[in-house]
C-alpha positions, 0 to 999 in steps of 0.5 A: 566705796572710797567715797563712802569710806571718806564720808563715813570717816568725816562723819565719825570725826565730826561726831567724836569732836561733838562728843567732846563738847557734849561730855564737857561738864561746864554745868558744874561751874554755876558762873554764867549759866545763861550764856552756857545754856544759850551756847548749848542750844546753838550746839543742839541746833548744829547737831540736829542740822547735821542729822541729814549727813547720817541719813545720806550716808545710810542711803548710800550705804544701804544702796551699796548693800542692796546692790551686793557690793563686795564690801557690804559687810564692812559697810554694814558694820561701819553704819552700825558703828556710826549709828552707835556713835550718833546715839551716844552723841544724842544721849550725852548732848541731851544729858548736858542740856538737862544738867545745865537746866538743873544747875540754872534752877538751883542757882535761881533757887539759891539766889532767892534763898540768899535774898530772903536770908539777907532780908531776915538778917536786916529785920533781925535788928528790928526785933532784937532792939531793946528800945521801948521808947522814952516818951509817947512820940517815940513810942508812936514812931516805934509802933508805926515801925513795928506795924510796917514790920508786921506788914513786911513779914506778911508779904515775905511769908509768901516768898518764904513759903514759895522757897520752902515749896520749891526746896521740897520739890527739888528734894522730891525730884532728887535734884542733882 
């Protein structure tokens, strides 16, 4: 029984330690999200690798209960508590992974929006110019520049439509 109790205490301590990591809200800070996602994936792998510890403790505890150990009720309660903590760890870990992914999606979306806004501001100067040319050569240069501008507009329209579609998708999914 003492070995079971020691192993259960160690597992509970480990789960509580990992719960603190899972409850960390680092996803709220958008800096270096890719590294945070990779760190979280390593954390998930560590937690999943530790699943055998609870299975082994289950086997030991259930053997003791089936042999009608004098502390069977305590063992049963201890196993239930560990399973409750384990389930909470899994939920919090999965939630953090989801939040990190959603934050990453939002950062990428905002970066694309910023790129388009920069492009729009850059092109605003072309369309707001009052220059109509003083001679034929100057008008031809302006016409060539305007034709290139129209081509650029057509190609950017695809990106703008993609951003608009992605924005609507984020809104429909109630993006956090």
